[in-house]
C-alpha positions in Angstrom: 36.4 -2.1 -0.4 34.0 -3.4 2.3 31.2 -4.0 -0.2 33.3 -6.3 -2.3 34.4 -8.2 1.0 30.7 -8.7 1.7 29.8 -10.0 -1.8 32.4 -12.5 -1.8 31.5 -13.7 1.6 27.9 -14.0 0.7 26.9 -11.5 3.4 23.5 -9.6 2.9 22.5 -6.6 4.9 19.1 -5.9 6.3 18.8 -2.6 8.2 15.6 -1.7 10.1 15.0 2.0 11.1 12.4 2.2 13.9 10.7 5.4 14.0 8.5 6.5 17.3 5.3 8.1 16.2 2.0 8.6 17.7 -1.3 7.1 16.7 -2.7 10.6 15.4 0.5 11.3 13.2 -0.8 9.7 10.1 0.2 12.7 7.9 3.8 12.6 9.2 4.2 8.9 8.8 2.7 9.5 5.1 5.4 11.9 4.4 8.2 9.7 5.6 6.8 6.7 3.4 6.8 9.1 0.4 10.4 10.4 1.0 13.3 8.5 2.5 11.4 5.5 4.0 10.4 4.5 0.3 13.9 3.1 -0.2 13.8 -0.7 -0.1 17.2 -1.7 -1.6 20.4 0.4 -1.8 23.6 -1.1 -3.0 22.4 -4.5 -2.3 21.3 -3.8 1.2 17.7 -4.0 2.2 16.1 -1.2 4.3 13.0 -1.3 5.9 11.1 1.4 8.2 9.0 0.3 11.3 6.7 2.9 13.2 6.4 2.2 17.0 3.2 3.3 18.3 1.6 3.1 21.7 -2.0 2.2 22.3 -4.5 4.7 22.0 -7.8 5.1 23.8 -9.6 6.7 21.1 -11.6 4.0 19.1 -11.7 6.0 16.0 -7.9 6.5 15.6 -7.3 2.7 16.6 -9.6 1.8 13.6 -7.5 4.1 11.3 -4.4 2.7 12.6 -5.5 -0.7 11.9 -6.5 0.1 8.3 -2.9 2.0 7.9 -1.2 -1.3 9.2 -3.1 -3.3 6.7 -2.2 -1.1 3.8 1.3 -0.6 4.6 2.4 -3.4 7.2 4.9 -1.1 8.8 3.4 -0.4 12.2 4.3 -2.1 15.4 1.9 -1.2 18.2 2.9 -1.8 21.8 0.7 -2.1 24.8 1.8 1.0 26.6 1.1 4.7 26.6 1.4 6.5 23.2 3.7 9.3 24.7 7.0 10.4 23.4 8.3 10.4 27.2 7.9 6.5 26.9 10.0 6.2 23.6 13.0 5.0 25.3 11.5 2.2 27.1 9.6 0.9 23.9 12.7 1.1 21.9 14.7 -0.7 24.6 12.0 -3.3 24.7 12.0 -4.0 21.0 15.7 -4.0 20.7 15.9 -6.6 23.2 13.0 -8.7 21.4 14.9 -8.4 18.1 18.1 -9.7 19.6 16.2 -12.5 21.1 14.6 -13.5 17.9 17.9 -13.5 16.1 
């Protein structure tokens, strides 16, 4: 019923899932990209996955992250520590930025 109302109203849905990751967790991000994050459109709704990653002090890992971003375009790197305990601050900051941009 809800889907029918949205179709008539011309509403399209775009859902973005933010996943906190760390710079060195390439294999875990790759696993997600090959499983549920591969979904682009489901039932007329668009789904995207964005990986939130803090800055890293390791030049080699940063180069690999830059290459990964160029390949997939799904990394959002913020200028903060690359630690899980900072995830709440990072998510809140990007939520407020997304709201501001809309």
